[in-house]
N, C-alpha and C positions, 0 to 999 in steps of 0.2 A: 912566207912572201906577205909582207901587212897588209891591209885591208887598201887604203890608197895604191898601192902597188899594183895589186887584185883588178882595182877597180879601173885603171889605166890600160889593162892589157885586156879586159874585157872589153873596154873600147876600140883597140886595136885590134885585134883580131874577130872581134863579131862573137865572142862566146862571154856566157854570162853564168855566174853560180850565184845559188839562192845563201844569201847571207843567213846564218844560224841566230836564232835568239837570244844565242851567248854572246855573239859578235855585236850586236846593235846597241847604240849607245843609250845611256839608260839617262832617263829626264824627271828632275825632280819635279814630284807633285806639287803644286800649291796648296798649301795651308793657311785652312781660313778661319781663324776663332771666333767663334759664339759666345758674345757673351750671353748668360740665359738673364730673361727678364726677373728674376727670383735673386739675382746676381747681389748683395750685400753694396759692392760699388756701385752699379747702376742703381740699386735704392737710396744713395747715399748724394748720386747725384740728382734723380729726381724729386727727393725731397729737398734740397736747396734751389733747384729750381719754384719750386712751389711757394718757397721761402720765399726768395725775393722777389717771386712776382706779386706777393702779396704787400709786399712792402712797396712796389711801384705802385700798384692800386691807391694804396693811403695817402703815398705824396701826390699820384694826380687827384686824387680827390681834396687835397689839402689848396692846391694851386688853382683848380678850379670854383674852388667857393670861399676864396680868400685873395688878400693881394702878396702874400707872399710869393716873393719871386726867389728863384735859384739865382745864386751866384758862383763862379767861377774865376778862383784869382790867378794871374800872373804875374811876371818879375816885371811888369809894366804897367800895369793898374787892372779892372776888375773887366772879365770876358763875358760875352754872352753867352749860354748855354745853346743859344737854339740858331746862330749865326757867327759870323766872324767881327763884329763891332768888340771893341773895345773902348771903357771909358777909364779916366783920372779918377773921376768921381763916382763911391755906390750906387749915390743917390739917382745921377744920371743913368745908369743901367738901369736901375728899377721904373724907372719912366719911360725908357726903352723898352724893356717888355710889356710894360702892359700895353702901351701905344700901340706896338707891332706884332705882336704874338700874341695868337686868340689860343683858344683851350685846346682844338683842334691839332694845333703843335706842341702846346703843354703836354697832351697826351701820349706821346713820344718821348719824353724826357727821361732820363735813364733808362729804357728799353736796352735791353741784350747785357746790360752790367752783369758779372756774376757777381755774387754774395761775397766772393773774399775781396772785393774791392769799391761795397757799395756803401760809400756816404754823399749824403744829402746837406747842401749847403744851404740855408734859406736867411735870406734877407727878410728881418721881419717887421722893418722898420713903421711904423707909424702902422702896426697889425690891423686889421678890422675884416667883418663877413660879409662878403660881396654881394647878400641874397638880404641883407636887411642893415646894412652899413652900421653893426656893431660894433665900436673900437674892443678891441681885445691887447692883453699885455702881454701872450706868449702863445705856444703851438699847445700846450694840454688846454689852456683855457678856449681856443678855438677849438680843439675838439670837439670838448663838453658843452662846449656852446649849438654847435650844430647837430649833435645829437638831442639838446634840451628841446631847441628852439624849431629845428628844423626836419629831427627825426632823420636825420643822415648818420650814420655808423664808421667810424675813421678808426682803427686801432692806432693807438700812440707804436711807436719803437725808438732805440735809442740809436736809431745811424741818422736822424734827423736833427743836424746842429745849425742853433738860431744865433742869429747876429744884427745886430743891432747898428746904426748909424745915426743916431739923434745927436750925438753930440761932435765936436771938433775931435777930440779925439778917440781911440780904437779901445773900445771897453770890450771885456766878457761880461754877458748878459747874465750869467749867474752868481758871481763871484764881483762882479764888478770892477775889477783888476784889471791896468792900464796895458797897453802896447804900443810900440814904436812902427811896426808893421801887424801886415796882415797874417805872410807866415808862420810868423813865433806867436798870434793871437789862436791859429788853427792848431800848432802845437798843444797848448795849453788846452784845450777843450780835450784832451784825450784823457786829462785828470778827471774829469765833469763825466765823459763818457767811456766806461772801462767796460766794452765789451766783452773784450779779450786782454786775459792777464797773462803775461812773463811770470815762468815758473820760478826764473831765477832770481829774478830781483823784486816781484811784486808790481812792476810798472802798469801802469793800463793803455788802452789803445782801441782809437773806436772800429779802425776795420782788421781783417785778419792780416792782411798783406802788410801793416805797421808794423803788428807783431813779429811777420817773420823778417823784416829788414832788420829790427831792432837786434833779434836775436845774432846777428852777427858778431855784434860787441860783446857777448860771453864766449863766444869763440875764442879759445886759446892753444897757441902750440911756438911755435919758431919761427917769425915772419922777418925777415933781412931786407932792407932798404938795398935797393937796386944800382943805388947812388955811392953811397956812402958805406955799404956795409954793416950800419947799424942792427943791431937786433931786437925785437918788439916780440911782448907775450901775446898782443892782439894786432889783428888786420886792421883796426880802426885806430890802435895808437900810431902802425907803421903809417897809413896814410895821411893823419893829422902830420905827424912828422913831415911827409914828403911833401905835401901843403904849404906847410908852413916855412920850411928851410930852404926846398931845393926848388919849386913851382913859385915862379910868379914873384919872387923874391918876397914871402912874408904876405902878400898881398892876398890878403884871400876876402876881401871884399868889393864885389862886382857888379857893376854900372848895369841896372835890368836892359837900359838902353842901348847903349854901344857896346856893351862888354869891358872895358876900360874897369883897370883893377886898383885898390887904395889898400894902402897898410890901414887905415884908422876909419872906422863905421863912420862916425862924421864927417870926415873928406868925402867919402863917397856920398851922401844927401846934399853936399853942398856942392858934389859935381853934378847931380840929378838936380837940385833943384835953380842951379845959376844955369850951364848948358841946355837941360834939354825942358824947361820950365815946369817941373816936379812941382808939387803940394809940399812945402815944409814942414817937417812934422814938429809938432808940439806937444807935450805933456805937462800936465798942471798939477803942482801938489796938493793934495786934498787938504791938507793942514793950512799952509798960508798961502795957497794960489801962486806961488811962485813958479813959473814957466821954465822948461828945459827943453833942449832939443834931441836926447836921448836919454834912453833907459835908465842907462848907467851912472849919468849924471843925477837923475832921479832917485834911485836907491839909493847914493851916496849921502845926498840932501839930507832923505829922513830919517837916515841912520844915524845921522849925527845931531842933526837940529832938534827932531821927533823925540826919536826914540832912545835917544842921549849912548847911542851906542859907541865908543871910542875905543884905538886901541890902546894897550894896558903895557906900559914899558918894562 
């Protein structure tokens, strides 16, 4: 007679039998894994937290003692790091932050961000010291000035990326190269801030998360297109194929306002200007002051007319 039948019989006839230890159901014990305070994993986490907190304290000192302002770029413009306001012109964003957000608010900037994602983008247009109104050219000059003149120490690090918007066109503050949008300029800054290096191709990146994302480009194998069964040796090649051939009929360029897609980058820019009132992109040649509306045309012009690079039959 099984246990269920014995229990039913005991209830019906008033007889009870003590269930032996062997018949009792065995309960699994809950195992709690305790990580030692001296474990290498915990030490690494603690070290990263101390390091990122130090970076945040340095950025806070820069924001408190200068007119440098953080910027956050989206597909539709420049967003405030402290509220939900967005602006087409970075100068308007800078004025908004200076007028509406005090040092108490700035003290919370980047709090809680991990070292993996730590990147600080600062607008240093017309940079000056807030303590004495001294004009300065860049962040290292500001740090040195504050140390010598005001006896405040700020440790520099390679996670602070400076941008200037003192010209009509977008330029890199380090090499002065022109770009037609902020996203491409931000990607370019990885060349100057090589905090993390790819072991396969030697490319540099500002933060570790970007390096990890880049690493997927080097993963090889057999990757088949789900639509036409064409085979590729990397996931990136398969993705580019699917986007170009099967998704949106080769319309890679997406409007940042309404999501409409275009086959050509210039057509997308024209749409954003004419339909949504965005500012038209203009790039000026450094050699002859000729104006172009996209980076490709400017590059072709420079190579053909100034560098004398032509295709040879």
